[in-house]
C-alpha positions as CSV (number, residue, x, y, z in Angstrom):
1,M,6.2,20.5,4.4
2,T,9.3,21.1,6.4
3,E,10.5,18.9,9.2
4,M,10.0,21.6,11.7
5,E,6.2,21.8,10.5
6,T,5.6,18.1,11.2
7,E,7.9,17.2,14.0
8,G,5.9,15.7,16.9
9,K,2.5,16.0,15.2
10,V,0.0,13.2,15.4
11,A,-1.1,11.4,12.3
12,W,-3.7,8.6,12.2
13,V,-3.4,6.1,9.3
14,T,-6.4,3.8,8.7
15,G,-5.9,0.7,6.7
16,A,-2.4,0.9,8.1
17,K,-1.5,-2.9,7.3
18,G,-2.5,-2.2,3.6
19,F,-0.2,-1.3,0.8
20,L,-0.7,2.4,0.8
21,G,-1.4,2.8,4.4
22,S,1.7,1.0,5.6
23,Q,3.9,2.9,3.3
24,V,2.3,6.2,4.5
25,A,2.8,5.2,8.1
26,R,6.5,4.4,7.5
27,S,7.2,7.7,5.7
28,L,5.4,9.8,8.2
29,G,7.3,8.1,11.0
30,A,10.7,8.9,9.2
31,R,9.6,12.6,9.1
32,G,9.1,12.9,12.9
33,W,5.3,12.4,13.1
34,R,3.8,10.3,15.8
35,V,1.7,7.9,13.9
36,V,-1.4,6.0,15.1
37,G,-2.0,3.2,12.8
38,M,-5.5,1.7,12.6
39,A,-5.9,-1.9,11.3
40,R,-8.5,-4.5,11.5
41,S,-6.2,-7.3,12.9
42,A,-4.3,-7.3,16.1
43,A,-2.0,-4.4,16.8
44,T,1.5,-5.6,15.7
45,C,3.0,-3.4,13.2
46,P,4.8,-4.7,10.0
47,A,8.6,-4.6,10.5
48,E,9.2,-2.2,7.7
49,T,6.9,0.3,9.4
50,Q,8.2,0.1,12.9
51,S,9.2,3.3,14.6
52,P,9.5,4.4,18.2
53,D,6.8,6.9,17.6
54,T,4.3,4.5,15.9
55,A,1.4,3.0,17.9
56,W,-0.9,0.4,16.4
57,L,-4.5,-0.1,17.2
58,G,-6.5,-3.2,16.2
59,G,-10.2,-3.5,15.4
60,G,-10.3,-1.3,12.5
61,V,-12.0,2.2,12.2
62,C,-14.8,2.2,14.9
63,E,-15.9,4.3,17.7
64,A,-13.7,2.4,20.2
65,S,-10.5,2.7,18.2
66,I,-11.2,6.4,17.5
67,S,-11.9,6.9,21.2
68,Q,-8.7,5.2,22.3
69,A,-6.7,7.1,19.7
70,F,-8.0,10.5,21.1
71,G,-7.6,9.5,24.7
72,C,-4.2,7.9,24.4
73,Y,-2.4,10.0,21.7
74,G,-4.4,13.3,21.4
75,P,-6.1,14.9,18.4
76,P,-4.5,14.3,15.0
77,A,-3.3,17.0,12.7
78,L,-3.6,14.5,9.7
79,V,-5.8,11.5,9.0
80,L,-4.9,9.3,6.1
81,H,-7.9,7.2,5.5
82,A,-6.9,4.3,3.5
83,A,-9.2,1.5,4.9
84,G,-11.6,-0.3,2.8
85,A,-11.8,-2.8,0.0
86,G,-8.9,-2.9,-2.3
87,T,-10.2,-4.3,-5.5
88,V,-13.5,-4.5,-7.5
89,R,-13.9,-8.1,-7.1
90,Q,-13.7,-7.9,-3.2
91,V,-16.5,-5.5,-3.2
92,E,-18.7,-7.7,-5.5
93,E,-18.2,-10.5,-3.1
94,D,-19.1,-8.5,0.0
95,P,-20.9,-5.3,-1.0
96,S,-22.5,-4.6,2.4
97,G,-19.4,-5.4,4.4
98,C,-17.2,-3.1,2.0
99,F,-19.9,-0.4,2.2
100,A,-19.3,-0.2,6.0
101,D,-15.5,-0.4,5.5
102,T,-15.2,2.4,2.9
103,V,-18.3,4.7,3.4
104,Q,-19.4,4.3,6.9
105,T,-16.0,4.6,8.3
106,T,-15.5,7.9,6.2
107,E,-18.7,9.3,7.8
108,L,-17.5,8.3,11.3
109,L,-14.1,9.9,10.9
110,C,-15.7,13.1,9.6
111,E,-18.0,13.2,12.7
112,A,-15.1,12.5,15.1
113,L,-12.9,15.2,13.6
114,R,-15.7,17.7,13.4
115,D,-16.3,17.3,17.2
116,S,-12.9,16.8,18.6
117,A,-10.3,17.9,16.0
118,P,-11.7,20.5,13.7
119,Q,-8.4,21.7,12.6
120,A,-7.3,18.4,11.2
121,S,-6.9,17.5,7.6
122,L,-8.6,14.3,6.3
123,I,-7.1,12.6,3.2
124,L,-9.3,10.0,1.6
125,A,-7.6,7.4,-0.6
126,S,-10.2,7.4,-3.4
127,S,-9.9,5.8,-6.8
128,A,-10.1,6.6,-10.4
129,A,-12.9,3.9,-10.6
130,V,-15.3,6.9,-9.7
131,Y,-14.9,8.0,-13.3
132,G,-16.1,4.8,-14.8
133,D,-15.8,4.1,-18.5
134,A,-15.0,7.6,-19.8
135,G,-13.2,7.0,-23.0
136,A,-9.6,7.3,-23.9
137,R,-9.1,11.0,-23.0
138,R,-7.0,11.9,-20.0
139,L,-9.3,12.3,-17.0
140,E,-9.4,15.7,-15.2
141,E,-10.8,16.0,-11.7
142,T,-13.8,18.0,-13.2
143,S,-14.6,15.0,-15.4
144,P,-18.1,13.6,-14.3
145,A,-18.2,10.6,-12.1
146,H,-20.1,7.7,-13.5
147,P,-18.7,4.6,-11.9
148,T,-19.4,1.2,-13.5
149,S,-18.7,-0.9,-10.3
150,T,-19.9,-1.0,-6.7
151,Y,-16.3,-0.4,-5.7
152,G,-16.3,3.0,-7.7
153,R,-19.7,4.0,-6.3
154,H,-18.7,3.3,-2.7
155,K,-15.7,5.6,-3.4
156,C,-18.0,8.3,-4.7
157,L,-20.1,8.1,-1.6
158,A,-17.0,8.3,0.7
159,E,-15.9,11.5,-1.4
160,E,-19.4,12.9,-0.9
161,A,-19.2,12.4,2.8
162,C,-16.0,14.5,3.0
163,R,-17.5,17.1,0.8
164,R,-20.4,17.5,3.0
165,A,-18.2,17.6,6.2
166,S,-16.2,20.3,4.6
167,D,-19.2,22.4,3.4
168,A,-21.1,22.0,6.6
169,H,-18.4,22.1,9.4
170,G,-15.4,23.6,7.7
171,L,-13.2,20.5,7.8
172,R,-10.2,20.4,5.4
173,T,-10.7,17.3,3.4
174,I,-8.8,15.9,0.4
175,A,-9.7,13.1,-1.8
176,I,-6.9,11.6,-4.0
177,R,-8.3,9.5,-6.9
178,Y,-5.4,7.0,-7.2
179,F,-5.1,5.2,-10.5
180,S,-3.1,1.9,-10.7
181,L,-0.7,1.8,-7.7
182,Y,2.0,-0.8,-7.8
183,G,5.3,-1.5,-6.1
184,P,7.1,-4.1,-4.0
185,G,4.8,-5.5,-1.3
186,L,1.5,-5.5,-3.2
187,R,0.1,-8.9,-3.6
188,K,-2.9,-8.3,-5.9
189,Q,-4.0,-6.8,-9.1
190,I,-2.5,-7.2,-12.7
191,V,1.1,-6.2,-12.0
192,W,1.5,-8.8,-9.1
193,D,-0.6,-11.4,-11.0
194,L,1.7,-11.2,-14.0
195,F,4.9,-11.1,-12.0
196,R,3.8,-14.1,-10.0
197,R,2.7,-16.2,-12.9
198,I,5.6,-15.4,-15.2
199,H,8.2,-15.9,-12.3
200,G,6.5,-18.9,-11.4
201,G,7.4,-20.6,-14.8
202,E,4.2,-20.2,-16.8
203,S,5.1,-19.8,-20.4
204,R,1.7,-18.9,-21.7
205,I,-0.7,-16.6,-20.0
206,E,-4.2,-15.6,-21.1
207,L,-5.8,-12.5,-19.9
208,F,-9.1,-10.8,-20.3
209,G,-9.5,-8.0,-23.1
210,D,-7.7,-7.5,-26.1
211,G,-4.5,-5.9,-24.7
212,A,-5.2,-2.4,-25.9
213,E,-6.9,-1.3,-22.6
214,T,-4.7,1.5,-21.0
215,R,-4.0,2.3,-17.3
216,D,-1.9,4.8,-15.5
217,F,0.5,3.1,-13.3
218,L,1.8,5.1,-10.3
219,F,4.6,3.8,-8.2
220,I,4.0,3.5,-4.5
221,D,6.8,6.1,-3.5
222,D,5.0,8.5,-5.7
223,A,1.6,7.8,-4.3
224,V,2.9,8.5,-0.8
225,A,4.6,11.8,-2.0
226,L,1.5,13.0,-3.4
227,A,-0.6,12.5,-0.2
228,L,2.1,14.4,1.7
229,Q,2.3,17.2,-1.0
230,A,-1.5,17.4,-0.7
231,Y,-1.4,17.7,3.0
232,G,1.2,20.5,2.8
233,Q,0.0,22.5,-0.2
234,A,-3.7,21.9,-0.8
235,P,-6.1,24.9,0.0
236,G,-8.6,24.7,2.7
237,G,-12.1,23.4,2.1
238,H,-12.5,20.2,0.0
239,S,-10.0,19.3,-2.7
240,V,-9.9,16.5,-5.2
241,F,-6.6,15.3,-6.9
242,N,-5.9,12.6,-9.5
243,G,-3.2,10.2,-8.3
244,G,-1.6,9.3,-11.5
245,S,1.5,9.9,-13.8
246,G,-0.4,11.1,-16.8
247,V,1.2,8.3,-18.8
248,G,-1.1,5.7,-20.2
249,T,0.3,2.2,-20.8
250,T,-1.5,-0.7,-22.5
251,V,-2.0,-4.0,-20.8
252,A,-0.1,-5.7,-23.7
253,R,2.8,-3.3,-23.1
254,L,2.7,-3.9,-19.4
255,A,3.0,-7.6,-19.9
256,E,6.0,-7.2,-22.2
257,S,7.7,-4.9,-19.8
258,I,7.2,-7.3,-16.9
259,I,8.5,-10.2,-19.1
260,A,11.6,-8.1,-19.9
261,A,12.1,-7.1,-16.2
262,L,12.3,-10.8,-15.3
263,G,14.2,-11.8,-18.3
264,A,11.7,-14.6,-18.9
265,D,10.6,-16.4,-21.9
266,A,6.8,-16.1,-21.9
267,A,3.9,-15.2,-24.0
268,V,0.8,-13.3,-23.0
269,T,-2.3,-13.6,-25.0
270,F,-5.9,-12.0,-24.7
271,N,-9.3,-13.8,-25.0
272,G,-11.2,-10.7,-26.2
273,Q,-13.7,-10.9,-23.2
274,R,-14.3,-7.8,-21.3
275,R,-15.0,-8.0,-17.5
276,E,-18.1,-6.2,-16.2
277,G,-17.1,-3.1,-14.4
278,D,-13.7,-2.7,-15.9
279,P,-13.3,0.6,-17.9
280,R,-11.4,0.2,-21.1
281,H,-9.2,3.3,-20.4
282,L,-8.1,5.0,-17.2
283,V,-5.5,7.6,-17.5
284,A,-5.0,10.8,-15.4
285,S,-4.5,14.3,-16.3
286,P,-1.9,15.1,-13.7
287,L,-2.0,19.0,-14.1
288,K,-3.8,19.7,-10.9
289,A,-1.4,17.7,-8.9
290,R,1.5,19.4,-10.5
291,S,0.0,22.7,-9.6
292,I,0.8,22.0,-5.9
293,G,4.4,20.8,-6.8
294,F,3.9,17.0,-7.4
295,Q,5.7,15.2,-10.1
296,A,5.8,11.6,-10.4
297,E,9.5,10.5,-10.2
298,T,9.6,6.8,-10.9
299,G,9.1,5.7,-14.6
300,L,7.4,2.3,-15.4
301,A,10.5,0.5,-16.3
302,D,12.4,1.5,-13.1
303,G,9.4,0.8,-11.0
304,L,8.9,-2.7,-12.6
305,A,12.7,-3.4,-12.1
306,R,12.3,-2.8,-8.3
307,V,9.2,-5.0,-8.3
308,A,11.2,-7.7,-10.0
309,R,13.9,-7.6,-7.5
310,W,11.4,-7.9,-4.7
311,V,9.7,-10.9,-6.5
312,R,13.1,-12.5,-6.7
313,S,13.7,-11.8,-3.1
314,L,10.7,-13.8,-2.0
315,D,12.3,-17.0,-3.2
316,R,14.8,-16.6,-0.3
317,V,12.3,-16.3,2.3
């Protein structure tokens, strides 16, 4: 995308106070988009995403907020849908509420765009959890979806809603199956948990599993870049892209890297117990994303160093 192509266009970002949504909103605003952020809480935007052309709507993704967005700001050219539960555990604790937040909101957005903004592009922030426990091979977008968690099943249903809307009504929909996102500002999941505990002074930390589990860690800046690249380069109809680096890292290696990033003296051990719903391996094949010009730019060591600086900065707040 060029600045001329995006200048003044309207983008809706749902889950706009979340980790991915807030960073997408900030990046779009910097590129000249008029951003409408939808968040569940009151409409006061985080300082790091403030922009003269950013509006914030509370109440989450609902008929009222969608109507307000259309009425006040006009039809969007892009909708980045990042609302919904952020972890497997959150869904297990409230499956019906998370179903509404993930699946029903996707259906609602598809209906609204079909009726009032048929030329818009809808990008769904999906998850590698749709693949389930598929073994140690790199996962391609054509790999079967066999989710082992309710979280993954919800993402599958949201993707299916997008596919149906595209097939039946010609909407341009894009699902990005993000793998393990991380970066400054994320206060959940394993990278944050290890940074928090090690920086907090814990010298011995026990984790689930055996440490040989592998994950594909994608830095937040690269996650945002992929969404924008997909908007600019994906074909019409319904597209699916893996949001990963293509590099697998064991949990044991991740722990060692975080200890090194903090310069700490700590030991991480594993209890050998596997959590239900946690696949042993999740590593992306990045070839399809590369075919539209995407390349992950931030290696794990550099990304963890940036997280370490952010974690240390929290001491001064």
